[in-house]
MITI-62433 format. One line per field, with one value per residue (C-alpha): chain; x, y, z; residue number from 1. Coordinates in nm, 3 decimals. Example, Ala and Ser with C-alpha at 12.3 -4.5 7.8 and 13.67 -1.06 7.14 Angstrom:
<recs>
kette = c(A|A)
X = c(1.230|1.367)
Y = c(-0.450|-0.106)
Z = c(0.780|0.714)
nr = c(1|2)
</recs>
This chain:
<recs>
kette = c(A|A|A|A|A|A|A|A|A|A|A|A|A|A|A|A|A|A|A|A|A|A|A|A|A|A|A|A|A|A|A|A|A|A|A|A|A|A|A|A|A|A|A|A|A|A|A|A|A|A|A|A|A|A|A|A|A|A|A|A|A|A|A|A|A|A|A|A|A|A|A|A|A|A|A|A|A|A|A|A|A|A|A|A|A|A|A|A|A|A|A|A|A|A|A|A|A|A|A|A|A|A|A|A|A|A|A|A|A|A|A|A|A|A|A|A|A|A|A|A|A|A|A|A|A|A|A|A|A|A|A|A|A|A|A|A|A|A|A|A|A|A|A|A|A|A|A|A|A|A|A|A|A|A|A|A|A|A|A|A|A|A|A|A|A|A|A|A|A|A|A|A|A|A|A|A|A|A|A|A|A|A|A|A|A|A|A|A|A|A|A|A|A|A|A|A|A|A|A|A|A|A|A|A|A|A|A|A|A|A|A|A|A|A|A|A|A|A|A|A|A|A|A|A|A|A|A|A|A|A|A|A|A|A|A|A|A|A|A|A|A|A|A|A|A|A|A|A|A|A|A|A|A|A|A|A|A|A|A|A|A|A|A|A|A|A|A|A|A|A|A|A|A|A|A|A|A|A|A|A|A|A|A|A|A|A|A|A|A|A|A|A|A|A|A|A|A|A|A|A|A|A|A|A|A|A|A|A|A|A|A|A|A|A|A|A|A|A|A|A|A|A|A|A|A|A|A|A|A|A|A|A|A|A|A|A|A|A|A|A|A|A|A|A|A|A|A|A|A|A|A|A|A|A|A|A|A|A|A|A|A|A|A|A|A|A|A|A|A|A|A|A|A|A|A|A|A|A|A|A|A|A|A|A|A|A|A|A|A|A|A|A|A|A|A|A|A|A|A|A|A|A|A|A|A|A|A|A|A|A|A|A|A|A|A)
X = c(7.608|7.713|7.991|8.328|8.182|8.327|8.508|8.733|8.821|9.148|8.981|9.142|9.064|9.075|9.160|9.247|9.100|8.795|8.805|9.156|9.032|8.905|8.623|8.788|9.062|8.760|8.571|8.879|9.029|8.671|8.618|8.243|8.093|8.070|8.090|7.953|8.228|8.212|8.387|8.244|8.394|8.222|8.007|8.077|7.918|7.953|8.213|8.146|8.235|8.323|8.388|8.580|8.837|9.168|9.349|9.599|9.551|9.152|8.865|8.915|8.689|8.771|8.649|8.563|8.591|8.436|8.681|8.848|8.902|8.542|8.376|8.098|7.889|7.766|8.134|8.256|7.993|8.143|8.487|8.404|8.262|8.522|8.782|8.605|8.661|9.092|9.009|8.900|9.160|9.434|9.597|9.569|9.568|9.655|9.494|9.640|9.694|10.068|10.285|10.040|10.220|10.162|10.052|9.706|9.839|10.133|9.829|9.646|10.016|10.020|9.701|9.778|10.107|9.992|9.778|10.067|9.865|10.083|10.075|10.028|10.022|9.918|9.990|9.668|9.665|10.028|9.948|9.934|10.264|10.443|10.586|10.938|11.192|11.318|10.964|10.894|11.223|11.148|10.871|10.990|11.321|11.208|10.854|10.800|10.541|10.529|10.479|10.393|10.223|10.200|9.889|9.656|9.297|9.069|9.298|9.316|9.685|9.848|9.585|9.807|10.060|9.845|9.696|10.035|10.134|9.798|9.957|10.282|10.197|9.920|9.977|10.135|9.802|9.562|9.744|9.809|9.495|9.516|9.259|8.927|8.932|9.226|9.451|9.156|8.972|9.270|9.235|8.984|8.875|8.506|8.350|8.015|7.812|7.509|7.313|6.942|6.701|6.522|6.348|6.658|6.807|6.763|6.502|6.627|6.988|7.257|7.427|7.797|7.985|7.816|7.860|8.231|8.287|8.152|8.373|8.717|8.641|8.604|8.950|9.138|8.975|8.777|8.417|8.103|7.792|7.546|7.252|7.045|7.025|6.769|6.893|7.231|7.226|7.114|7.341|7.620|7.451|7.477|7.844|8.116|8.385|8.334|8.401|8.703|8.530|8.154|8.070|7.767|7.560|7.712|7.274|7.298|7.558|7.420|7.238|7.490|7.761|7.506|7.479|7.851|8.101|8.363|8.637|8.514|8.620|8.377|8.317|8.084|8.112|8.132|8.461|8.646|8.546|8.710|9.026|8.992|8.899|9.043|9.275|9.147|9.356|9.273|8.887|8.928|9.115|8.780|8.566|8.737|8.661|8.323|8.374|8.463|8.136|7.906|7.570|7.474|7.824|7.796|7.826|7.898|7.753|7.849|7.770|7.952|7.573|7.289|6.940|6.614|6.600|6.361|6.167|6.471|6.731|7.091|7.301|6.978|6.805|6.950|7.335|7.224|6.980|7.280|7.500|7.300|7.196|7.559|7.611|7.334|7.198|7.094|7.360|7.314|7.334|7.407|7.421|7.601|7.592|7.763|8.028|7.944|8.142|8.124|8.448|8.478|8.505|8.575|8.196|8.230|8.359|8.301|8.263|8.088|8.161|7.963|8.174|8.283|8.179|8.055|8.389|8.711|9.016|9.164|8.823|8.793|9.162|9.136|8.787|9.027|9.305|9.098|8.960|9.314|9.405|9.117|9.190|8.839|8.818|8.659|8.512|8.280|7.932|8.048|8.323|8.092|7.817|8.025|8.167|7.830|7.677|7.972|8.123|8.425|8.687|8.492|8.459|8.873|8.966|9.043|9.285|9.600|9.699|9.354|9.329|9.682|9.535|9.285|9.442|9.708|9.469|9.304|9.578|9.646|9.347|9.358|9.705)
Y = c(-8.974|-9.282|-9.333|-9.225|-9.078|-9.236|-8.902|-8.951|-9.321|-9.430|-9.568|-9.884|-10.027|-10.393|-10.431|-10.708|-10.980|-11.130|-11.447|-11.355|-11.334|-10.984|-11.057|-11.317|-11.083|-10.835|-11.130|-11.266|-10.926|-10.804|-11.160|-11.130|-11.239|-10.908|-11.006|-11.273|-11.562|-11.797|-11.986|-11.821|-11.514|-11.165|-11.262|-10.910|-10.603|-10.311|-10.154|-10.304|-10.116|-10.181|-9.954|-10.081|-10.000|-10.120|-10.076|-9.916|-9.705|-9.628|-9.611|-9.738|-9.839|-10.098|-10.106|-10.429|-10.365|-10.580|-10.768|-10.518|-10.795|-10.835|-10.858|-10.742|-10.436|-10.522|-10.646|-10.283|-10.072|-10.290|-10.228|-9.857|-9.820|-10.001|-9.776|-9.478|-9.607|-9.482|-9.164|-9.194|-9.449|-9.356|-9.737|-9.941|-10.308|-10.532|-10.871|-11.146|-11.533|-11.594|-11.597|-11.423|-11.056|-10.949|-10.618|-10.608|-10.617|-10.370|-10.115|-10.092|-10.022|-9.764|-9.597|-9.583|-9.445|-9.176|-9.066|-9.078|-9.353|-9.602|-10.015|-10.314|-10.648|-10.963|-11.295|-11.489|-11.890|-11.953|-12.309|-12.391|-12.150|-11.896|-11.562|-11.592|-11.406|-11.198|-11.076|-10.981|-10.803|-10.604|-10.470|-10.327|-10.208|-10.045|-10.072|-9.865|-10.134|-10.032|-10.420|-10.740|-11.039|-11.416|-11.536|-11.855|-11.675|-12.001|-12.122|-11.772|-11.739|-11.386|-11.249|-11.089|-10.990|-10.780|-10.619|-10.536|-10.392|-10.175|-10.038|-9.964|-9.797|-9.539|-9.233|-8.940|-8.706|-8.953|-9.079|-8.697|-8.517|-8.132|-7.968|-7.825|-7.525|-7.559|-7.310|-7.068|-7.056|-7.147|-7.309|-7.123|-6.922|-6.906|-6.989|-6.915|-7.123|-7.004|-7.280|-7.215|-7.456|-7.477|-7.758|-7.950|-7.968|-8.324|-8.356|-8.454|-8.373|-8.102|-8.184|-8.319|-7.987|-7.844|-8.174|-8.185|-7.810|-7.877|-8.162|-8.015|-7.703|-7.941|-8.135|-7.832|-7.711|-7.432|-7.324|-7.251|-7.111|-7.218|-7.006|-6.956|-6.672|-6.457|-6.511|-6.429|-6.045|-6.137|-6.390|-6.162|-5.933|-6.148|-6.266|-6.092|-6.052|-6.102|-6.469|-6.509|-6.598|-6.644|-6.963|-6.982|-7.150|-7.031|-6.966|-6.721|-6.541|-6.184|-6.131|-6.293|-6.005|-5.766|-5.849|-5.941|-5.636|-5.585|-5.619|-6.038|-6.274|-6.450|-6.703|-7.060|-7.420|-7.512|-7.221|-7.426|-7.738|-7.637|-7.578|-7.901|-8.121|-7.986|-7.678|-7.367|-7.112|-7.338|-7.309|-6.934|-6.874|-7.074|-6.819|-6.512|-6.686|-6.598|-6.243|-6.436|-6.589|-6.490|-6.565|-6.929|-7.081|-7.368|-7.476|-7.802|-7.793|-8.112|-8.289|-8.559|-8.699|-8.740|-8.591|-8.533|-8.156|-7.951|-7.612|-7.389|-7.592|-7.467|-7.624|-7.628|-7.314|-7.076|-7.062|-7.050|-6.758|-6.607|-6.622|-6.569|-6.237|-6.177|-6.230|-6.058|-6.294|-6.712|-6.957|-7.371|-7.557|-7.940|-8.110|-8.453|-8.647|-8.876|-9.081|-8.985|-8.671|-8.559|-8.748|-8.444|-8.144|-7.984|-7.811|-7.628|-7.293|-7.320|-7.626|-7.536|-7.831|-7.866|-7.856|-8.251|-8.313|-8.645|-8.828|-8.807|-8.529|-8.780|-8.839|-8.405|-8.339|-8.613|-8.339|-8.094|-8.219|-8.330|-7.977|-7.851|-8.107|-7.975|-7.597|-7.519|-7.334|-7.508|-7.400|-7.433|-7.341|-7.097|-6.941|-6.915|-6.768|-6.514|-6.384|-6.330|-6.151|-5.929|-6.030|-6.248|-6.065|-6.047|-6.441|-6.505|-6.266|-6.585|-6.782|-6.525|-6.737|-6.692|-6.365|-6.279|-6.437|-6.246|-5.917|-5.990|-6.068|-5.756|-5.541|-5.706|-5.635|-5.263|-5.182)
Z = c(-2.596|-2.384|-2.579|-2.761|-3.101|-3.415|-3.489|-3.206|-3.276|-3.469|-3.806|-3.876|-4.227|-4.340|-4.749|-4.959|-5.189|-5.159|-4.939|-4.767|-4.369|-4.350|-4.166|-3.938|-3.854|-3.748|-3.562|-3.416|-3.263|-3.136|-2.999|-3.151|-3.518|-3.644|-4.005|-4.170|-4.270|-4.541|-4.783|-5.077|-5.219|-5.194|-4.833|-4.735|-4.974|-4.761|-4.522|-4.200|-3.894|-3.514|-3.269|-2.968|-2.679|-2.799|-2.452|-2.395|-2.682|-2.633|-2.865|-3.209|-3.496|-3.698|-4.112|-4.306|-4.672|-4.944|-5.188|-5.366|-5.645|-5.715|-6.063|-6.213|-6.234|-5.855|-5.758|-5.904|-5.672|-5.393|-5.464|-5.511|-5.176|-5.033|-5.182|-5.078|-4.718|-4.800|-4.740|-4.370|-4.184|-3.986|-4.054|-4.356|-4.278|-4.620|-4.566|-4.798|-4.819|-4.702|-5.044|-5.252|-5.285|-5.630|-5.815|-5.654|-5.302|-5.417|-5.539|-5.210|-5.040|-5.307|-5.224|-4.858|-4.909|-5.107|-4.797|-4.561|-4.341|-4.167|-4.296|-4.127|-4.366|-4.241|-4.419|-4.367|-4.377|-4.295|-4.188|-4.572|-4.693|-4.528|-4.751|-4.808|-4.551|-4.853|-4.937|-4.544|-4.534|-4.887|-4.748|-4.439|-4.548|-4.920|-4.924|-4.571|-4.449|-4.030|-3.925|-4.094|-3.883|-3.965|-3.926|-3.904|-3.828|-3.850|-3.516|-3.351|-3.491|-3.501|-3.335|-2.997|-3.258|-3.478|-3.212|-3.077|-3.449|-3.406|-3.097|-3.230|-3.569|-3.403|-3.514|-3.273|-3.388|-3.254|-2.934|-2.801|-3.014|-3.020|-2.772|-2.922|-2.696|-2.462|-2.596|-2.653|-2.262|-1.999|-1.671|-1.465|-1.733|-1.854|-2.180|-2.254|-2.507|-2.727|-2.792|-3.036|-2.948|-3.347|-3.484|-3.585|-3.195|-3.108|-2.861|-2.493|-2.596|-2.754|-3.101|-3.093|-3.124|-2.829|-2.611|-2.750|-2.636|-2.313|-2.236|-2.344|-2.136|-1.826|-1.944|-1.944|-1.601|-1.748|-1.660|-1.909|-1.902|-2.160|-2.288|-2.551|-2.798|-2.639|-2.297|-2.388|-2.272|-1.937|-1.883|-1.980|-1.745|-1.473|-1.500|-1.209|-1.511|-1.909|-2.018|-2.207|-2.510|-2.664|-2.887|-3.068|-3.311|-3.695|-3.740|-3.433|-3.546|-3.630|-3.321|-3.079|-3.223|-3.171|-2.802|-2.751|-2.619|-2.895|-2.620|-2.576|-2.855|-3.039|-3.307|-3.368|-3.288|-3.707|-3.700|-3.413|-3.601|-3.899|-3.728|-3.497|-3.793|-4.083|-4.183|-4.061|-4.258|-4.600|-4.556|-4.464|-4.800|-4.915|-4.803|-4.971|-5.281|-5.244|-5.340|-5.655|-5.727|-6.010|-6.067|-6.197|-6.029|-5.903|-5.504|-5.327|-4.999|-4.848|-4.496|-4.306|-4.143|-4.290|-4.168|-4.262|-4.353|-4.213|-4.381|-4.291|-4.289|-4.288|-4.572|-4.799|-4.717|-4.531|-4.683|-5.031|-4.932|-4.753|-5.044|-5.319|-5.126|-5.116|-5.473|-5.596|-5.810|-5.836|-5.777|-5.838|-5.540|-5.529|-5.200|-5.091|-4.756|-4.531|-4.687|-5.027|-5.211|-5.532|-5.770|-6.021|-5.857|-6.212|-6.253|-5.952|-5.827|-5.459|-5.188|-4.850|-4.625|-4.290|-3.964|-3.991|-3.606|-3.661|-3.929|-3.830|-3.938|-4.169|-4.374|-4.343|-4.466|-4.755|-4.890|-4.879|-5.050|-5.312|-5.367|-5.368|-5.639|-5.824|-5.761|-5.642|-5.289|-4.943|-4.666|-4.395|-4.294|-4.014|-4.223|-4.524|-4.274|-4.114|-4.446|-4.594|-4.311|-4.273|-3.930|-4.073|-3.944|-3.552|-3.596|-3.662|-3.399|-3.161|-3.443|-3.510|-3.810|-3.971|-3.900|-4.019|-4.365|-4.364|-4.299|-4.543|-4.858|-4.740|-4.805|-5.141|-5.206|-5.145|-5.266)
nr = c(1|2|3|4|5|6|7|8|9|10|11|12|13|14|15|16|17|18|19|20|21|22|23|24|25|26|27|28|29|30|31|32|33|34|35|36|37|38|39|40|41|42|43|44|45|46|47|48|49|50|51|52|53|54|55|56|57|58|59|60|61|62|63|64|65|66|67|68|69|70|71|72|73|74|75|76|77|78|79|80|81|82|83|84|85|86|87|88|89|90|91|92|93|94|95|96|97|98|99|100|101|102|103|104|105|106|107|108|109|110|111|112|113|114|115|116|117|118|119|120|121|122|123|124|125|126|127|128|129|130|131|132|133|134|135|136|137|138|139|140|141|142|143|144|145|146|147|148|149|150|151|152|153|154|155|156|157|158|159|160|161|162|163|164|165|166|167|168|169|170|171|172|173|174|175|176|177|178|179|180|181|182|183|184|185|186|187|188|189|190|191|192|193|194|195|196|197|198|199|200|201|202|203|204|205|206|207|208|209|210|211|212|213|214|215|216|217|218|219|220|221|222|223|224|225|226|227|228|229|230|231|232|233|234|235|236|237|238|239|240|241|242|243|244|245|246|247|248|249|250|251|252|253|254|255|256|257|258|259|260|261|262|263|264|265|266|267|268|269|270|271|272|273|274|275|276|277|278|279|280|281|282|283|284|285|286|287|288|289|290|291|292|293|294|295|296|297|298|299|300|301|302|303|304|305|306|307|308|309|310|311|312|313|314|315|316|317|318|319|320|321|322|323|324|325|326|327|328|329|330|331|332|333|334|335|336|337|338|339|340|341|342|343|344|345|346|347|348|349|350|351|352|353|354|355|356|357|358|359|360|361|362|363|364|365|366|367|368|369|370|371|372|373|374|375|376|377|378|379|380|381|382|383|384|385|386|387|388|389|390|391|392|393|394|395|396|397|398|399|400|401|402|403|404|405|406|407|408|409|410|411|412|413|414|415)
</recs>
């Protein structure tokens, strides 16, 4: 991990009709030929991503989409792929030819507003025509567009104004990102990270949640000890004082829970990311829905990354095995990977998501919203594993809000 992960970058999506200058805008702001530019409409076929440093803001990810007015069967597939980008952008940029603000652009603005995403409108080709002052005023005063930029991208005009517009509208929750562990392990305190090295562990390095946890602890002037699950007992015995927190890979939950003293808080990397990437309380409520599963119910397993499953893969083998044992009968499991997510969730009784370490928070919140709108409970790997193995309360002890929800639900059930 030599550069900032995509998941920690501000995601900026470029949307608009074909051949209005989206790719020219991306190439201009990055100073590189990232996207092919042509006078022929439909040159960009799939979303093109470009990571860069946009100082003084920091690391960002631009996403250039295919024109959303593409036609034909293939054009519809391109358009659908571009529309999926809406769910993961932190800032939306609508690019249009000057003076061509019509129903199409209004629908793009509506899509972005529905997700509460700040919007920058770039009127390109201003050397041939300019939008009226009335239109520009209405966009800002009535349509809640944060910034309007005039550009002639073939001449490089408007790029400094566009750059400043992005700096101005960047969401506060990106500029001041919450800490992964800073409120759990304070300065001069110690965390023990339990890292089993199985066949899926990348050769020569640690996986992203482990690396990000180490960096976050160091950023908050805390210390950490990294050990394998089979060495945890000896590691704890060598410490002069108990650690503030033990964090484990979810697959080693049972073994780590047995070794870690009851007086020491314990959770998993996956549960930490349920809070960091999304909404922990929502996903705790989703885990409680496991109690309502019945044999032959359908469960969707969703992963934000793509990897080659091994023989004992956590999402395709271990979690289905643990849930089947808990329910006492066979369940039906489907799986999706990467940016794909089920368009229709109505057939599922539960969605179980990975820790979402390689995607951004906006994308994860969009998925949680889709589940809520469909009335389908959603949880994540670590929470589902802890629940099915009977150590749910123990794993939630570091998180007062989530623990309160659990105890309240238990009280309601026992009443």
